[in-house]
N, C-alpha and C positions, 0 to 999 in steps of 0.2 A: 504493500500500500504506500510505503514511503516512496518507492520508485515511481509508482503511478502518479503521485502528486508531483514529484520532481520532473517527470516527463512533460506534464501538461501545464505546470505553473513556472517552470524553470526560467524561461526567457522574461516573463513579466516580473518575477521577483528579482531576478538578476539585474534587470534594467533599473529597477527601483533601488537596489543595493549599490549599483554602480554610481548612481547619483550624479550623472553628467560629469563623471571623472573623479568623484570623491573616493571610490574604492577600486583602483585599477586591477587588483588581484581577484576580482569577482569571477573571472574566467576559469579559475581553478575549480569552482563548484561543478562545472560541466565535466571536467576530467575525473572528479571524484565519483560522479554518477556513472560515467562510462566504465570506470574501473570496477565499481561495485557490480555492475551488470556482467562484466567479463568474468569476474571471480565466481559469481553465482552460476553463470552458464558453464564454466569449467567444472564446478562441483557437480552439476547435473550430468555431464558426460562421464565423470569419474566414478560416481556413486549410484547412478540411477539406471535402471534397465529400460531402455527405449525400445519400442517395436522395431524389428530389423528393417521393415520396409520404409521406416522414417530415418533410421540411423544410417543406412547405407548411402543414400543420396546426400544426406547432410554431411557426413564425414568426407565423402568424395568431393563435394563442392568446396568444403573448407580446406581440404588438402590442396586442391588446384589453386585456390586463392592464396594460400600460404606460400606455395612455390613461386607464384608470380610476385608476391611481396618481396621475397628474398632475391629474386632475379632482377627486379626493377628494370624491365625491358624498355620502359618508356623514358628512363633516365630522369625521373622526377625528383624534386627536392624531398627531403624527409617528411616535411609537414604535409605536402600534397599526397605523398605515397601512403602515409599512415592514415590520413583523413579519408582518402578514397577507399582504402582497404576496410576501414571501419564502417563506411557506408554500405559496402557490399555485404558486410557481416551482420547488419542490423536485423534482418529477418531471422537468421539462425540464432543470434544471441537472445533476442526477446522471446522466441519460441521456447528455447531451453530455460530461460528465466521463469516463464509461466509454468512449464512442466515441472520444474524443481521446487518452486515455492508454494504452489497452490495444489494441495494434495487431497483435500476433502471437499465435498459439495458445499459445506457451510463456508469454507474459505472462498470458493468460487462465487457464491452469492454475495459475500462481503465485497469482493473486488468489483463485481458488476454493479452493486449498489453505489460504491464510491464513484465509478465511472459515470453512472447515470446522474448522480448529484453534481459531478463536475460538468457534465454536459448541460444540465439545466442552468447552472450558474454561469457557464460560458455563453450560453445563448442569451440570457438576460443581460449580462454585461455587454455582449456584442450589440444589443439593441441600443444601449446607452452610448457606448464609445463610438459607434458609427456616426452619431450626431455630434460628437465632442472630440474632434481630432486633436484639439489642443492638449488633451490628456497625454497623448503620445509625444507630441512635439515639445511641449513646455513642462508639463507636470513631472514626467519621468525621463525626459530627454532620450527617447527611444532611438532616434536617428544616430546619435553619437554612440550609443551602446552597440548598435548594429555595425557601425563603421570601425570602432576601436576594438571591441571584444570579439565579434563574430566575423570580422574581416570582410564586410560587404563593400568591395571596391566598385562594383558595377550594380546597376539596377535600382538606383534611388531616384525618387521623384525630385525634379529640380526645384520645386517650390517648398515642399515640406521636409524633404530628406528621408521620408519614409520609403520602404521598398515599393516598387511599382505594383507588386501584387496586392497592395492595399487599395488599388483602384482598378476598375474594370468597366466593361461596356463601352458603348459608343461615346458616351459623355464623360467617361472616366469618373464614375461615381464611386464614393467610398464603399469598400466592402467591410463587412463585420469581421474583425480579427479575434474578438473574444478574449478569454483568459489565456489562450495559447499565443497571443500576440502575432498571429500569422493567419490570414484568411484561408490560404490553401490547406494548412494543417487543420484549421477550425472546421472546414467543411468535411474533410474526410473523417476526422475524429467523431463529429456529430453523426455522420452517416452510420458509422460502426455502432455507436451507442444507441442510436434510434432503433435499430433492428434488435440489438441485444436487450433493450428495455422491454420490448413486448414479451420476449421469452422469460425475462426475469420476473415480471409482475403479473402475467396473465392468469396464473392459477389463483391469485388472490383477488385481483380486481382487473378483469380482462378488458373492459371497455375503458377504464382509466388508463391502461397501458397504451391503448390506441391514441388517446388524446395526448398522452405524454410523448409518444412517438411523433405525432403531428407537430408538437411544439419544437422538438429537436430538428425536424425536417425544415421548419421555418428558419432555424438557425443555419441549416445547410444552404438554403436559397439565399439568405442574407450574405453568406460568405462569397457567393458568386462562383463557387468551385464546381464547374460542370462535370468533371470526372467524378466527384463525390455525388452529385445529383444522379448521374446515370447508375453508378455502382449501388448506391443506397436504394434507389427506386427498384432496380432489378431484384435486389435481395429482399426488400419488403414485399413486393408482389409475389415472388416465389414462396416466401414464408407463409403469407396469408392463404395462398392457394393450396399449399400442401400440409400445413400444420393443423392437427385436429384438436389441440387443447383449447384453443380460443373459440372455435365454432365446430360443433360436432358433425354436422351434415356437410357432405361434399358440395352440394349445390349452393348452400349458403356461403361456404368458403370461396367458391369461384365467383359468386356474385359480389362479395365484398372486395375480392381482388380486382375484379373488373371495374368496380366503382373507384377504387383507389387508383387504378391505372388511368382511368379517364380524368380524374382530378389532377394527377401528376401531368398528364398531357396538356391540360388546360393551362396550368400555371407555368408550364415550360415552353409554351408556344413561342413567346417572344425570344426566349433564349435560343431555341432551335432555329428560328428564322434568322436570327443574327449570325448564328454559326454557319448555317447553310450558305448564306449570302456573303460570308467573309466580311462582315461589317466592322469587326473589331480586330485589333492587332494580335490578340492572344490566339484567335483561331488561325489567322494567317501564319503566325509563328509555329504553331503546332503542325500545320499542314506542310510547311517548308521543312521542318525538322524531320517529319516522317519520310518525306521524299529523299532527303539527304541521307537518312539512315539506311533506307533501302538501296540507295545508289552505292554507298560505301561498304555495305555489309559483305559483299563478296571478297573484299580485301582482307578480312579478318576471320574468315570462316573457321579455320582450324586453330590458330594459336592466339588470335587477338593482338592488340597493339601494346598491351601492358597496363598495369594498374595506374590510374591517373590520366590515361589517354582520353577519357570522357568522364563527365560528371560535374557536379556543382563546385567541388573543391578546385578543380582545374580551371573552370570557367571564371571563378572569382579572381584567380591569379593571372588571368588574361593569357593563359597558355594556349598553344595551338591544339585544337580539338579535332578528332576524327569522328565523323558522323554528325548527326543533327543535334545531339544533346538532349533528346527527350525520349522517354520510355525506359522503364526499369529493365526490361529484358534486353533492349538494345545496349544499355549501359553495361550490363554484364557481358554481353557478347563482344562488344568492342574492346573491353579491357581484358577479358579472360578467354575469349574465343567461344565459338558456338557450342562445343561440347560442354563447357561449364554452364552456359545458359540452359542447355537441355537438362543438365543435372539439377539446376534450380527448379525448372518446370516439373521435373520428376518428383522432387521434394514437395512442391506446391500441390501437385495432383494427388500425391499420396496422403497429404494432410486432408484434402477435401474428401477423398474416398474413405479415409479412416473415420471422419466425422459422420459421413452418411451411413456407413456400416454400423457404427456405434448407435446411431439414432434408430436404426431398424431393430436393434436389439433391446434398447431401453426406452425409446420414445421420450427422451428428455428434450424439452423445448429449446434449451440453449444449444444443444447439439445441432438441431435443425437450423437455428439462427446462424450459427457459425458456418455451417455448410453453405447456406445461401450467400453469406458474406464472402466466402472464398470464390464463389462464382461471380458475384457482382464486382468484386475488386479486381478480378482477372481482366476486366475490360480496360483497366488503366495500364496494363503491362506495356502496351505499345505507344501510349499517348503521354505518359508522365512518369515521374520517378516516385510517386506517392508510396509505393510499397518498400522503398528504400529510405524512409524517413522515420525518425523517432516519434516526434509529436503527432504526425499524421496517422501512422499505422502501427506505431509501437504497441498500442492497446490491442489492435487486431491480432498481431503475432502473439502477444502475451496471452490473450484469451484462447487462441487456438491451442497452445500448449497446456494452459490451465484446464480447459474443458476436457481434453483427451486424458489428462492425468487424473482429474478428480472424478470422472465418470467411469473409470476403468473398473471392472469387477475385482481385479487384484490390487488396484491402486498403485501398482508398480513399486511396492515397498522397497526401501533400501536395506531394511533389516533382513537377517537370514530367515529363510522359509522354514517353519517348524512343522515337523511331521505330527499332525494332530492325532492320528490313529495310534502312533507309537506312544505319544505322551499320555493318552488316556489309559492305555494298558499297563503303563509303567507304575510300580508301587510308589515311586518317588514323585 
């Protein structure tokens, strides 16, 4: 729970502690968080029995990335090399973190409860700060924090100094950044929480969970994150159509899912029209990036160009990039080669299949919710690097590991297995 809070409040609290230059050492907090995640993920690998179909692709992917880290084929500086390697390891580390720390259903419910509360608070705060940009520019001096501590050399608005992703649309309107202090992360985080919230609360107050999910989806739309809109909408519709805990009869489930689909289509009409007609710079940038990725991909099919050849770390250092710089799967392929990208997809697919198979055995709503989220978020693999971010999808990866661990019949205990039959017959 400490790491969950650290993940989603870290930038806001750090910017406040930085105090426009009052505490230059605030950047150490991020290294402490990352170090704690690495240690706990290592403990998971060393002491926990992972299913082999998850362990094999995970270890293979990590081994390839480690070899590329040591080889440094792209001849990058240490900071870019380590930063880019850490970005590629985010899905693995947070999956292992959730698998190691969350061992019981009660712990899982506690984590989901905390995420839902954070989602509600972030949505409400986003409504306020969207209309009060001076909070970022004057109250906590966020532009200077981004420049001095996070190293944002490019991508700042020339008037406010805020990152360009704080603005969107044809008229460059302010997007809601929420407690995560980043609209893109806010949108994806709320999309994950909105779907998990229905599974978390429906057995107690089913219709209340729908209203709660609607509130969180309002936050997604206010963030202007189209990838999160698509991913969250697909996951929500799929969950409503296939889950039996909220509505018993299949016809009612399909009717509710159809109504939600129509509602989403209505509120998304202007966004879809803007994207189809290439009326905003973001859509044009994504389209050009996809074309460049597909054009350059044959050059790195087997070996890749090395860690740091693509990604946010390299872009901020104004280094030469290969590819278009968008899409998590392209980022992996251009740095580690297509085989490593296929290993990652193998790991991702096995997580999805494990969630579905476990749901068929136990019919736990959170299993179905996470399964549909894996399908929904898969749509971002070629369009953005959301799946390689901490604040945006760290909660998703953590919940995947936590859900599989806490719903397992054996719980994958780290303690030695006791022969119950032998112990009962023993006089001792």
